[in-house]
C-alpha positions in Angstrom: 0.4 21.7 -15.6 1.1 20.4 -12.1 3.5 17.6 -11.9 2.1 14.3 -10.5 4.5 13.0 -7.8 4.4 9.2 -7.3 4.3 8.6 -3.6 4.5 5.2 -2.1 2.9 5.4 1.4 3.9 3.0 4.2 1.2 0.3 4.9 0.1 0.1 8.5 0.8 -3.3 10.0 -1.4 -5.6 12.1 -1.8 -4.3 15.7 -2.2 -0.6 14.8 -5.5 0.8 16.4 -6.4 2.5 13.1 -7.1 -0.9 11.6 -9.9 -1.4 14.2 -11.6 1.9 13.7 -14.8 2.3 11.8 -14.1 4.8 9.0 -15.8 8.1 8.8 -17.6 9.4 5.7 -15.8 12.1 3.7 -16.9 15.0 1.6 -15.9 16.2 -1.8 -13.5 18.8 -0.2 -11.5 16.2 1.7 -7.9 17.6 1.6 -5.9 16.5 -1.5 -8.3 13.6 -2.3 -7.1 13.2 -5.9 -3.5 12.9 -4.8 -4.5 10.5 -2.0 -6.3 8.2 -4.4 -3.4 8.3 -6.8 -0.9 7.6 -4.0 -3.1 4.7 -2.8 -3.0 3.1 -6.3 0.8 3.6 -6.5 1.2 2.1 -3.0 -1.1 -0.9 -3.8 0.7 -1.7 -7.1 4.1 -1.3 -5.4 3.0 -3.9 -2.8 1.5 -6.1 -5.5 -2.0 -5.9 -4.0 -5.4 -6.0 -5.6 -7.1 -3.7 -3.1 -6.2 -1.1 -0.5 -8.3 0.7 2.1 -7.5 4.1 3.7 -7.1 2.6 7.2 -4.2 0.6 5.8 -2.4 3.8 5.3 -3.4 5.2 8.6 -6.6 7.1 7.7 -9.9 6.1 9.4 -12.1 7.2 6.5 -14.5 5.3 4.2 -12.3 5.0 1.1 -10.9 2.0 -0.6 -9.6 1.1 -4.1 -9.5 -2.1 -6.1 -7.8 -3.4 -9.2 -8.4 -7.1 -9.9 -6.2 -7.3 -13.0 -3.6 -9.5 -11.3 -6.2 -12.3 -10.9 -6.5 -12.6 -14.7 -5.3 -16.0 -15.9 -4.8 -16.4 -19.6 -5.6 -20.1 -19.3 -8.9 -19.4 -17.6 -11.5 -17.5 -19.7 -13.6 -17.1 -16.6 -11.1 -14.6 -15.2 -11.3 -12.3 -18.3 -14.0 -10.2 -16.5 -11.4 -9.3 -13.8 -9.3 -7.5 -16.4 -9.2 -3.7 -15.9 -11.7 -3.8 -13.0 -10.2 -0.8 -11.4 -12.4 1.3 -9.1 -12.5 3.8 -6.3 -15.2 3.4 -3.5 -16.0 6.4 -1.3 -18.5 6.3 1.6 -19.5 2.7 0.5 -22.3 0.8 2.1 -23.0 -2.8 1.3 -26.8 -3.0 1.1 -27.3 -6.7 0.4 -25.2 -9.9 0.4 -26.6 -13.1 -1.0 -26.0 -16.3 -2.9 -23.9 -19.3 -1.9 -21.1 -19.1 0.5 -17.7 -19.8 -1.1 -14.3 -20.2 0.4 -11.2 -18.4 -0.9 -7.7 -18.2 0.5 -7.3 -14.5 1.5 -4.2 -12.5 2.5 -3.8 -8.8 3.4 -1.0 -6.2 2.8 -1.3 -5.2 6.5 -0.8 -8.8 7.6 2.1 -10.1 5.4 2.9 -13.8 5.1 -0.4 -15.0 6.6 -3.2 -16.4 4.6 -6.4 -18.1 5.5 -9.6 -19.6 4.1 -12.5 -17.2 4.4 -16.2 -18.0 3.7 -18.1 -15.1 2.1 -21.4 -14.9 0.2 -20.9 -14.8 -3.5 -22.9 -11.6 -4.4 -23.2 -8.1 -3.1 -25.2 -4.9 -3.8 -23.1 -1.9 -2.9 -23.9 1.9 -2.9 -21.0 4.2 -3.1 -19.6 7.4 -4.5 -17.0 7.2 -7.3 -13.9 9.5 -7.5 -16.1 12.2 -9.1 -18.5 11.9 -6.2 -21.2 10.4 -8.4 -23.5 8.0 -6.6 -23.4 4.4 -7.9 -25.4 1.3 -6.9 -24.0 -1.9 -8.4 -24.1 -5.6 -8.0 -21.0 -7.7 -8.1 -20.3 -11.4 -7.7 -17.5 -13.9 -7.5 -13.9 -12.6 -7.1 -15.0 -9.0 -7.7 -17.4 -9.2 -4.8 -14.8 -11.0 -2.7 -12.1 -8.2 -3.2 -14.7 -5.5 -2.5 -16.0 -7.4 0.7 -12.4 -7.7 2.0 -11.6 -4.0 1.5 -15.1 -3.0 2.8 -14.3 -4.9 6.0 -11.3 -2.6 6.5 -13.4 0.6 6.5 -15.5 -1.2 9.2 -12.5 -2.1 11.3 -12.7 -5.8 10.4 -9.7 -8.0 9.3 -9.8 -11.2 7.4 -8.2 -13.0 10.4 -11.4 -12.3 12.4 -13.1 -14.9 10.2 -10.6 -17.7 10.9 -11.4 -20.6 13.2 -10.2 -20.4 16.8 -7.7 -23.1 16.1 -6.2 -21.2 13.1 -6.2 -18.0 15.1 -4.3 -19.7 17.9 -1.7 -21.0 15.4 -1.0 -17.6 13.9 -0.9 -15.7 17.3 2.9 -15.6 17.5 3.3 -14.6 13.9 0.8 -11.7 14.3 2.8 -10.5 17.3 6.0 -10.6 15.2 4.3 -8.6 12.5 3.2 -5.9 15.0 6.8 -5.6 16.2 8.3 -5.4 12.7 10.1 -8.8 13.1 9.3 -9.7 9.5 10.9 -9.1 6.1 8.6 -7.3 3.7 9.2 -6.1 0.1 7.3 -2.8 0.6 7.2 0.1 3.1 5.4 -0.7 6.3 4.7 1.1 9.6 4.8 -1.3 12.6 2.9 -0.2 15.7 5.2 -2.0 18.2 8.6 -1.7 16.5 11.4 -0.8 18.9 
């Protein structure tokens, strides 16, 4: 039986052009897809994230993963539905977004130490292929939808900072420049585009 090697990949930091590319669809015979997905989960867990998209590890393809288990709060029965919500989304397309807009304070593994309030619609309908290349069409709401929308943005070259107000964007400009240059202390492996 082949041995599974855990591989923590470096997460690409803000400023890298790959984070602004629209991801390309992939086929079932994409090289080492199973290992890639497994490595993405290991990388995400190592960085204590709840989602990770392929552009964040330097690949401009339409692939992202989520696991919302860290959002579960024993005190809040509402969050029970987030337990074991672990999924792989390949070639995903959001077909509908509706419901009320709600604000949530978002962060991103590619933009460490910066958070911001982002408005998103509460419900989505998404069509995608799972890790077995079976087509799925599903509707999600609340935090599940939120995590999917955030990761989906990555495969479209969009970052959560794009949604911030001009004032907030101006306030974090210097911090973003420091992240690009690697002038930041992070607890996981990163690749900085402008590091000397």
